[in-house]
All heavy atoms as TSV, in Angstrom:
chain	resi	resn	atom	element	x	y	z
A	1	MET	N	N	0.840	-1.169	-0.012
A	1	MET	CA	C	-0.013	0.010	-0.013
A	1	MET	C	C	0.888	1.242	0.006
A	1	MET	O	O	1.954	1.294	0.582
A	1	MET	CB	C	-0.885	0.012	1.259
A	1	MET	CG	C	-2.014	-0.939	1.229
A	1	MET	SD	S	-3.287	-0.677	2.486
A	1	MET	CE	C	-2.442	-1.371	3.894
A	2	GLY	N	N	0.372	2.265	-0.593
A	2	GLY	CA	C	1.114	3.500	-0.660
A	2	GLY	C	C	0.847	4.404	0.545
A	2	GLY	O	O	0.048	4.050	1.427
A	3	GLU	N	N	1.515	5.511	0.589
A	3	GLU	CA	C	1.368	6.430	1.708
A	3	GLU	C	C	-0.065	6.844	1.911
A	3	GLU	O	O	-0.589	6.791	3.027
A	3	GLU	CB	C	2.272	7.655	1.456
A	3	GLU	CG	C	2.124	8.728	2.490
A	3	GLU	CD	C	2.847	10.025	2.158
A	3	GLU	OE1	O	3.393	10.126	1.042
A	3	GLU	OE2	O	2.891	10.910	2.996
A	4	PHE	N	N	-0.727	7.274	0.833
A	4	PHE	CA	C	-2.085	7.752	0.958
A	4	PHE	C	C	-3.038	6.642	1.467
A	4	PHE	O	O	-3.884	6.889	2.309
A	4	PHE	CB	C	-2.582	8.269	-0.392
A	4	PHE	CG	C	-4.058	8.736	-0.340
A	4	PHE	CD1	C	-4.361	9.930	0.268
A	4	PHE	CD2	C	-5.036	7.949	-0.865
A	4	PHE	CE1	C	-5.683	10.364	0.343
A	4	PHE	CE2	C	-6.350	8.352	-0.828
A	4	PHE	CZ	C	-6.682	9.569	-0.198
A	5	THR	N	N	-2.862	5.436	0.940
A	5	THR	CA	C	-3.719	4.328	1.345
A	5	THR	C	C	-3.528	4.024	2.823
A	5	THR	O	O	-4.534	3.774	3.534
A	5	THR	CB	C	-3.370	3.067	0.484
A	5	THR	OG1	O	-3.473	3.434	-0.894
A	5	THR	CG2	C	-4.325	1.946	0.770
A	6	ASP	N	N	-2.307	3.991	3.260
A	6	ASP	CA	C	-2.014	3.749	4.686
A	6	ASP	C	C	-2.655	4.811	5.582
A	6	ASP	O	O	-3.252	4.540	6.616
A	6	ASP	CB	C	-0.515	3.688	4.954
A	6	ASP	CG	C	0.111	2.394	4.462
A	6	ASP	OD1	O	-0.598	1.414	4.284
A	6	ASP	OD2	O	1.362	2.405	4.245
A	7	LYS	N	N	-2.503	6.075	5.194
A	7	LYS	CA	C	-3.057	7.115	6.011
A	7	LYS	C	C	-4.573	7.137	5.963
A	7	LYS	O	O	-5.197	7.450	6.999
A	7	LYS	CB	C	-2.477	8.455	5.549
A	7	LYS	CG	C	-1.030	8.650	5.901
A	7	LYS	CD	C	-0.538	10.058	5.642
A	7	LYS	CE	C	0.849	10.232	6.155
A	7	LYS	NZ	N	0.868	10.734	7.514
A	8	ALA	N	N	-5.201	6.752	4.856
A	8	ALA	CA	C	-6.617	6.676	4.841
A	8	ALA	C	C	-7.161	5.534	5.704
A	8	ALA	O	O	-8.150	5.684	6.442
A	8	ALA	CB	C	-7.088	6.435	3.365
A	9	ALA	N	N	-6.464	4.421	5.675
A	9	ALA	CA	C	-6.839	3.275	6.520
A	9	ALA	C	C	-6.656	3.660	8.006
A	9	ALA	O	O	-7.445	3.301	8.876
A	9	ALA	CB	C	-6.024	2.051	6.202
A	10	ALA	N	N	-5.589	4.406	8.278
A	10	ALA	CA	C	-5.330	4.860	9.621
A	10	ALA	C	C	-6.468	5.732	10.165
A	10	ALA	O	O	-6.931	5.566	11.278
A	10	ALA	CB	C	-3.990	5.633	9.701
A	11	ALA	N	N	-6.874	6.677	9.329
A	11	ALA	CA	C	-7.977	7.572	9.714
A	11	ALA	C	C	-9.274	6.772	10.006
A	11	ALA	O	O	-9.933	7.042	11.024
A	11	ALA	CB	C	-8.192	8.625	8.644
A	12	GLY	N	N	-9.572	5.788	9.178
A	12	GLY	CA	C	-10.718	4.967	9.376
A	12	GLY	C	C	-10.688	4.205	10.661
A	12	GLY	O	O	-11.659	4.104	11.424
A	13	ASN	N	N	-9.508	3.613	10.961
A	13	ASN	CA	C	-9.351	2.839	12.169
A	13	ASN	C	C	-9.412	3.724	13.435
A	13	ASN	O	O	-9.952	3.318	14.466
A	13	ASN	CB	C	-8.060	2.041	12.185
A	13	ASN	CG	C	-8.237	0.724	11.441
A	13	ASN	OD1	O	-9.230	0.020	11.606
A	13	ASN	ND2	N	-7.255	0.350	10.646
A	14	LYS	N	N	-8.855	4.902	13.334
A	14	LYS	CA	C	-8.893	5.795	14.449
A	14	LYS	C	C	-10.309	6.244	14.762
A	14	LYS	O	O	-10.778	6.249	15.922
A	14	LYS	CB	C	-8.050	7.057	14.206
A	14	LYS	CG	C	-6.562	6.772	14.277
A	14	LYS	CD	C	-5.760	8.018	14.000
A	14	LYS	CE	C	-4.288	7.812	14.056
A	14	LYS	NZ	N	-3.533	9.065	13.786
A	15	VAL	N	N	-11.116	6.550	13.752
A	15	VAL	CA	C	-12.495	6.981	13.937
A	15	VAL	C	C	-13.345	5.832	14.451
A	15	VAL	O	O	-14.080	5.984	15.453
A	15	VAL	CB	C	-13.085	7.516	12.620
A	15	VAL	CG1	C	-14.594	7.749	12.744
A	15	VAL	CG2	C	-12.442	8.868	12.269
A	16	ALA	N	N	-13.220	4.686	13.832
A	16	ALA	CA	C	-14.010	3.531	14.247
A	16	ALA	C	C	-13.630	3.097	15.679
A	16	ALA	O	O	-14.497	2.756	16.502
A	16	ALA	CB	C	-13.785	2.359	13.299
A	17	GLY	N	N	-12.338	3.179	15.981
A	17	GLY	CA	C	-11.883	2.823	17.338
A	17	GLY	C	C	-12.419	3.779	18.381
A	17	GLY	O	O	-12.836	3.339	19.487
A	18	SER	N	N	-12.432	5.077	18.070
A	18	SER	CA	C	-12.935	6.015	19.061
A	18	SER	C	C	-14.432	5.899	19.271
A	18	SER	O	O	-14.925	6.048	20.394
A	18	SER	CB	C	-12.600	7.480	18.652
A	18	SER	OG	O	-13.213	7.854	17.446
A	19	VAL	N	N	-15.163	5.511	18.198
A	19	VAL	CA	C	-16.611	5.252	18.324
A	19	VAL	C	C	-16.822	4.051	19.231
A	19	VAL	O	O	-17.644	4.056	20.146
A	19	VAL	CB	C	-17.290	5.083	16.954
A	19	VAL	CG1	C	-18.701	4.551	17.108
A	19	VAL	CG2	C	-17.260	6.410	16.226
A	20	LYS	N	N	-16.083	2.931	18.937
A	20	LYS	CA	C	-16.192	1.755	19.777
A	20	LYS	C	C	-15.879	2.039	21.235
A	20	LYS	O	O	-16.576	1.540	22.140
A	20	LYS	CB	C	-15.301	0.634	19.270
A	20	LYS	CG	C	-15.751	-0.041	18.035
A	20	LYS	CD	C	-14.786	-1.110	17.613
A	20	LYS	CE	C	-15.185	-1.752	16.289
A	20	LYS	NZ	N	-14.171	-2.786	15.877
A	21	GLU	N	N	-14.813	2.808	21.443
A	21	GLU	CA	C	-14.434	3.126	22.812
A	21	GLU	C	C	-15.538	3.925	23.551
A	21	GLU	O	O	-15.899	3.649	24.678
A	21	GLU	CB	C	-13.125	3.916	22.837
A	21	GLU	CG	C	-12.641	4.205	24.212
A	21	GLU	CD	C	-11.327	5.029	24.229
A	21	GLU	OE1	O	-10.836	5.420	23.154
A	21	GLU	OE2	O	-10.811	5.234	25.362
A	22	ALA	N	N	-16.084	4.928	22.848
A	22	ALA	CA	C	-17.141	5.755	23.429
A	22	ALA	C	C	-18.385	4.901	23.741
A	22	ALA	O	O	-18.998	5.053	24.816
A	22	ALA	CB	C	-17.497	6.898	22.468
A	23	ILE	N	N	-18.760	4.010	22.840
A	23	ILE	CA	C	-19.923	3.186	23.080
A	23	ILE	C	C	-19.647	2.232	24.237
A	23	ILE	O	O	-20.503	2.023	25.091
A	23	ILE	CB	C	-20.331	2.385	21.795
A	23	ILE	CG1	C	-20.888	3.356	20.757
A	23	ILE	CG2	C	-21.364	1.324	22.129
A	23	ILE	CD1	C	-21.072	2.711	19.389
A	24	GLY	N	N	-18.430	1.702	24.256
A	24	GLY	CA	C	-18.062	0.823	25.370
A	24	GLY	C	C	-18.109	1.508	26.720
A	24	GLY	O	O	-18.612	0.982	27.740
A	25	LYS	N	N	-17.658	2.777	26.789
A	25	LYS	CA	C	-17.723	3.533	28.023
A	25	LYS	C	C	-19.167	3.840	28.383
A	25	LYS	O	O	-19.563	3.721	29.532
A	25	LYS	CB	C	-16.956	4.859	27.869
A	25	LYS	CG	C	-15.472	4.746	28.010
A	25	LYS	CD	C	-14.794	6.102	27.871
A	25	LYS	CE	C	-13.285	5.959	27.970
A	25	LYS	NZ	N	-12.607	7.249	27.814
A	26	GLY	N	N	-19.980	4.191	27.381
A	26	GLY	CA	C	-21.333	4.588	27.620
A	26	GLY	C	C	-22.214	3.413	28.097
A	26	GLY	O	O	-23.171	3.601	28.844
A	27	THR	N	N	-21.865	2.217	27.630
A	27	THR	CA	C	-22.672	1.043	28.013
A	27	THR	C	C	-21.970	0.181	29.086
A	27	THR	O	O	-22.447	-0.903	29.397
A	27	THR	CB	C	-22.897	0.116	26.768
A	27	THR	OG1	O	-21.647	-0.266	26.223
A	27	THR	CG2	C	-23.729	0.899	25.759
A	28	ASP	N	N	-20.887	0.695	29.605
A	28	ASP	CA	C	-20.106	-0.033	30.625
A	28	ASP	C	C	-19.630	-1.387	30.148
A	28	ASP	O	O	-19.664	-2.364	30.851
A	28	ASP	CB	C	-20.918	-0.144	31.936
A	28	ASP	CG	C	-20.015	-0.372	33.133
A	28	ASP	OD1	O	-18.836	0.033	33.093
A	28	ASP	OD2	O	-20.451	-0.986	34.107
A	29	ASN	N	N	-19.227	-1.410	28.866
A	29	ASN	CA	C	-18.751	-2.661	28.239
A	29	ASN	C	C	-17.226	-2.517	28.079
A	29	ASN	O	O	-16.730	-1.941	27.126
A	29	ASN	CB	C	-19.451	-2.807	26.865
A	29	ASN	CG	C	-19.049	-4.106	26.183
A	29	ASN	OD1	O	-18.031	-4.687	26.416
A	29	ASN	ND2	N	-19.929	-4.536	25.240
A	30	GLU	N	N	-16.496	-3.076	29.019
A	30	GLU	CA	C	-15.054	-2.966	29.077
A	30	GLU	C	C	-14.406	-3.621	27.827
A	30	GLU	O	O	-13.376	-3.136	27.332
A	30	GLU	CB	C	-14.485	-3.562	30.340
A	30	GLU	CG	C	-14.867	-2.779	31.561
A	30	GLU	CD	C	-14.335	-3.413	32.865
A	30	GLU	OE1	O	-13.654	-4.472	32.812
A	30	GLU	OE2	O	-14.653	-2.860	33.904
A	31	HIS	N	N	-14.969	-4.733	27.381
A	31	HIS	CA	C	-14.443	-5.448	26.191
A	31	HIS	C	C	-14.507	-4.567	24.949
A	31	HIS	O	O	-13.514	-4.460	24.227
A	31	HIS	CB	C	-15.200	-6.762	26.023
A	31	HIS	CG	C	-14.702	-7.553	24.846
A	31	HIS	ND1	N	-13.479	-8.191	24.852
A	31	HIS	CD2	C	-15.277	-7.819	23.621
A	31	HIS	CE1	C	-13.291	-8.797	23.672
A	31	HIS	NE2	N	-14.373	-8.595	22.935
A	32	LEU	N	N	-15.642	-3.935	24.700
A	32	LEU	CA	C	-15.762	-3.080	23.526
A	32	LEU	C	C	-14.877	-1.860	23.650
A	32	LEU	O	O	-14.283	-1.439	22.668
A	32	LEU	CB	C	-17.227	-2.664	23.344
A	32	LEU	CG	C	-17.548	-1.835	22.097
A	32	LEU	CD1	C	-17.212	-2.621	20.823
A	32	LEU	CD2	C	-19.037	-1.483	22.100
A	33	GLU	N	N	-14.782	-1.335	24.844
A	33	GLU	CA	C	-13.880	-0.178	25.079
A	33	GLU	C	C	-12.455	-0.542	24.768
A	33	GLU	O	O	-11.745	0.204	24.113
A	33	GLU	CB	C	-14.032	0.269	26.541
A	33	GLU	CG	C	-13.273	1.554	26.884
A	33	GLU	CD	C	-13.501	2.008	28.281
A	33	GLU	OE1	O	-14.384	1.499	28.975
A	33	GLU	OE2	O	-12.701	2.837	28.715
A	34	ALA	N	N	-12.046	-1.717	25.204
A	34	ALA	CA	C	-10.639	-2.160	24.943
A	34	ALA	C	C	-10.436	-2.413	23.435
A	34	ALA	O	O	-9.343	-2.079	22.920
A	34	ALA	CB	C	-10.355	-3.418	25.738
A	35	LYS	N	N	-11.415	-2.968	22.767
A	35	LYS	CA	C	-11.303	-3.185	21.322
A	35	LYS	C	C	-11.159	-1.850	20.607
A	35	LYS	O	O	-10.406	-1.715	19.637
A	35	LYS	CB	C	-12.513	-3.943	20.825
A	35	LYS	CG	C	-12.490	-5.451	21.139
A	35	LYS	CD	C	-13.688	-6.147	20.558
A	35	LYS	CE	C	-13.464	-6.469	19.115
A	35	LYS	NZ	N	-14.490	-7.360	18.546
A	36	GLY	N	N	-11.882	-0.851	21.084
A	36	GLY	CA	C	-11.810	0.477	20.480
A	36	GLY	C	C	-10.419	1.092	20.648
A	36	GLY	O	O	-9.854	1.661	19.708
A	37	LYS	N	N	-9.899	0.948	21.838
A	37	LYS	CA	C	-8.533	1.475	22.080
A	37	LYS	C	C	-7.496	0.729	21.209
A	37	LYS	O	O	-6.585	1.382	20.657
A	37	LYS	CB	C	-8.122	1.295	23.553
A	37	LYS	CG	C	-8.886	2.277	24.446
A	37	LYS	CD	C	-8.495	2.084	25.908
A	37	LYS	CE	C	-9.274	3.028	26.814
A	37	LYS	NZ	N	-8.960	2.831	28.256
A	38	ALA	N	N	-7.641	-0.566	21.078
A	38	ALA	CA	C	-6.717	-1.340	20.244
A	38	ALA	C	C	-6.834	-0.924	18.761
A	38	ALA	O	O	-5.788	-0.803	18.081
A	38	ALA	CB	C	-7.010	-2.847	20.403
A	39	GLN	N	N	-8.006	-0.663	18.312
A	39	GLN	CA	C	-8.209	-0.281	16.926
A	39	GLN	C	C	-7.572	1.118	16.700
A	39	GLN	O	O	-7.019	1.386	15.618
A	39	GLN	CB	C	-9.666	-0.294	16.534
A	39	GLN	CG	C	-9.898	-0.113	15.044
A	39	GLN	CD	C	-11.319	-0.448	14.628
A	39	GLN	OE1	O	-12.197	-0.727	15.444
A	39	GLN	NE2	N	-11.560	-0.423	13.328
A	40	GLN	N	N	-7.668	1.975	17.686
A	40	GLN	CA	C	-7.028	3.276	17.542
A	40	GLN	C	C	-5.547	3.181	17.459
A	40	GLN	O	O	-4.882	3.882	16.702
A	40	GLN	CB	C	-7.438	4.161	18.700
A	40	GLN	CG	C	-8.877	4.685	18.670
A	40	GLN	CD	C	-9.216	5.518	19.825
A	40	GLN	OE1	O	-8.723	6.631	19.940
A	40	GLN	NE2	N	-10.042	5.010	20.723
A	41	LEU	N	N	-4.969	2.275	18.244
A	41	LEU	CA	C	-3.509	2.028	18.216
A	41	LEU	C	C	-3.086	1.469	16.861
A	41	LEU	O	O	-2.057	1.844	16.322
A	41	LEU	CB	C	-3.075	1.065	19.331
A	41	LEU	CG	C	-3.067	1.663	20.723
A	41	LEU	CD1	C	-2.759	0.565	21.764
A	41	LEU	CD2	C	-1.996	2.742	20.837
A	42	LYS	N	N	-3.946	0.584	16.262
A	42	LYS	CA	C	-3.656	0.075	14.954
A	42	LYS	C	C	-3.625	1.234	13.979
A	42	LYS	O	O	-2.751	1.284	13.107
A	42	LYS	CB	C	-4.703	-0.932	14.572
A	42	LYS	CG	C	-4.540	-1.502	13.174
A	42	LYS	CD	C	-5.644	-2.485	12.848
A	42	LYS	CE	C	-5.495	-3.017	11.427
A	42	LYS	NZ	N	-6.569	-3.966	11.083
A	43	GLY	N	N	-4.540	2.153	14.097
A	43	GLY	CA	C	-4.599	3.302	13.200
A	43	GLY	C	C	-3.365	4.178	13.383
A	43	GLY	O	O	-2.845	4.676	12.358
A	44	THR	N	N	-2.899	4.341	14.579
A	44	THR	CA	C	-1.689	5.127	14.808
A	44	THR	C	C	-0.490	4.477	14.137
A	44	THR	O	O	0.309	5.115	13.525
A	44	THR	CB	C	-1.463	5.284	16.336
A	44	THR	OG1	O	-2.572	5.973	16.901
A	44	THR	CG2	C	-0.201	6.107	16.601
A	45	GLY	N	N	-0.423	3.157	14.217
A	45	GLY	CA	C	0.671	2.425	13.586
A	45	GLY	C	C	0.612	2.575	12.071
A	45	GLY	O	O	1.644	2.753	11.415
A	46	GLN	N	N	-0.565	2.508	11.511
A	46	GLN	CA	C	-0.722	2.685	10.084
A	46	GLN	C	C	-0.335	4.119	9.653
A	46	GLN	O	O	0.268	4.315	8.600
A	46	GLN	CB	C	-2.172	2.417	9.644
A	46	GLN	CG	C	-2.512	0.961	9.697
A	46	GLN	CD	C	-4.026	0.748	9.477
A	46	GLN	OE1	O	-4.823	1.473	9.986
A	46	GLN	NE2	N	-4.346	-0.268	8.710
A	47	ASP	N	N	-0.626	5.082	10.495
A	47	ASP	CA	C	-0.296	6.461	10.211
A	47	ASP	C	C	1.221	6.632	10.172
A	47	ASP	O	O	1.762	7.288	9.291
A	47	ASP	CB	C	-0.924	7.381	11.237
A	47	ASP	CG	C	-1.006	8.838	10.824
A	47	ASP	OD1	O	-0.951	9.099	9.602
A	47	ASP	OD2	O	-1.105	9.705	11.694
A	48	VAL	N	N	1.888	6.040	11.113
A	48	VAL	CA	C	3.359	6.103	11.186
A	48	VAL	C	C	3.951	5.422	9.939
A	48	VAL	O	O	4.865	5.926	9.307
A	48	VAL	CB	C	3.908	5.455	12.488
A	48	VAL	CG1	C	5.392	5.284	12.426
A	48	VAL	CG2	C	3.505	6.286	13.681
A	49	LYS	N	N	3.398	4.264	9.592
A	49	LYS	CA	C	3.873	3.543	8.415
A	49	LYS	C	C	3.698	4.393	7.149
A	49	LYS	O	O	4.582	4.458	6.338
A	49	LYS	CB	C	3.057	2.241	8.279
A	49	LYS	CG	C	3.411	1.375	7.118
A	49	LYS	CD	C	2.541	0.139	7.113
A	49	LYS	CE	C	2.763	-0.704	5.829
A	49	LYS	NZ	N	1.807	-1.828	5.814
A	50	GLY	N	N	2.564	5.085	7.042
A	50	GLY	CA	C	2.339	5.954	5.873
A	50	GLY	C	C	3.334	7.141	5.873
A	50	GLY	O	O	3.826	7.493	4.806
A	51	SER	N	N	3.626	7.638	7.030
A	51	SER	CA	C	4.598	8.756	7.101
A	51	SER	C	C	5.994	8.313	6.683
A	51	SER	O	O	6.712	9.059	6.001
A	51	SER	CB	C	4.632	9.370	8.522
A	51	SER	OG	O	3.401	9.935	8.851
A	52	VAL	N	N	6.396	7.134	7.153
A	52	VAL	CA	C	7.685	6.613	6.762
A	52	VAL	C	C	7.776	6.379	5.235
A	52	VAL	O	O	8.738	6.726	4.599
A	52	VAL	CB	C	8.019	5.303	7.525
A	52	VAL	CG1	C	9.218	4.594	6.976
A	52	VAL	CG2	C	8.203	5.586	9.027
A	53	LYS	N	N	6.673	5.778	4.692
A	53	LYS	CA	C	6.662	5.606	3.249
A	53	LYS	C	C	6.766	6.919	2.513
A	53	LYS	O	O	7.394	7.036	1.484
A	53	LYS	CB	C	5.385	4.895	2.857
A	53	LYS	CG	C	5.415	3.386	3.117
A	53	LYS	CD	C	4.132	2.768	2.572
A	53	LYS	CE	C	4.171	1.238	2.761
A	53	LYS	NZ	N	2.987	0.583	2.245
A	54	GLY	N	N	6.091	7.948	3.056
A	54	GLY	CA	C	6.158	9.254	2.419
A	54	GLY	C	C	7.575	9.830	2.452
A	54	GLY	O	O	8.030	10.477	1.516
A	55	ALA	N	N	8.284	9.577	3.530
A	55	ALA	CA	C	9.637	10.112	3.668
A	55	ALA	C	C	10.664	9.323	2.845
A	55	ALA	O	O	11.587	9.890	2.284
A	55	ALA	CB	C	10.054	10.166	5.113
A	56	LEU	N	N	10.489	8.017	2.809
A	56	LEU	CA	C	11.468	7.128	2.186
A	56	LEU	C	C	11.079	6.572	0.822
A	56	LEU	O	O	11.931	6.013	0.133
A	56	LEU	CB	C	11.813	6.009	3.115
A	56	LEU	CG	C	12.371	6.355	4.480
A	56	LEU	CD1	C	12.602	5.116	5.341
A	56	LEU	CD2	C	13.647	7.176	4.396
A	57	GLY	N	N	9.823	6.692	0.523
A	57	GLY	CA	C	9.324	6.153	-0.752
A	57	GLY	C	C	8.449	4.932	-0.510
A	57	GLY	O	O	8.604	4.232	0.491
A	58	ASP	N	N	7.554	4.679	-1.391
A	58	ASP	CA	C	6.576	3.603	-1.241
A	58	ASP	C	C	7.159	2.196	-1.392
A	58	ASP	O	O	6.506	1.244	-1.087
A	58	ASP	CB	C	5.412	3.769	-2.221
A	58	ASP	CG	C	4.527	4.973	-1.882
A	58	ASP	OD1	O	4.565	5.380	-0.722
A	58	ASP	OD2	O	3.780	5.368	-2.760
A	59	GLU	N	N	8.355	2.075	-1.834
A	59	GLU	CA	C	8.927	0.805	-2.150
A	59	GLU	C	C	9.345	-0.018	-0.891
A	59	GLU	O	O	9.643	-1.185	-0.977
A	59	GLU	CB	C	10.152	0.910	-3.044
A	59	GLU	CG	C	9.846	1.384	-4.442
A	59	GLU	CD	C	9.618	2.889	-4.531
A	59	GLU	OE1	O	10.290	3.617	-3.801
A	59	GLU	OE2	O	8.783	3.298	-5.306
A	60	ILE	N	N	9.296	0.591	0.269
A	60	ILE	CA	C	9.750	-0.102	1.493
A	60	ILE	C	C	8.668	-1.057	2.006
A	60	ILE	O	O	7.550	-0.938	1.668
A	60	ILE	CB	C	10.214	0.845	2.614
A	60	ILE	CG1	C	9.073	1.761	2.983
A	60	ILE	CG2	C	11.431	1.605	2.210
A	60	ILE	CD1	C	9.310	2.533	4.254
């Protein structure tokens, strides 16, 4: 995947994760809240990956 694709996937995971976390908090569902936090971390990782590809080129 290229830089743009990674960053787009990252944004989607961050948004979906924050929604899951908020619903988990609102319904007192610790499992859903934890899944939301994990999905946000995945998005952060994808964002970093996209930034590295942008700096070094998509071939990495």
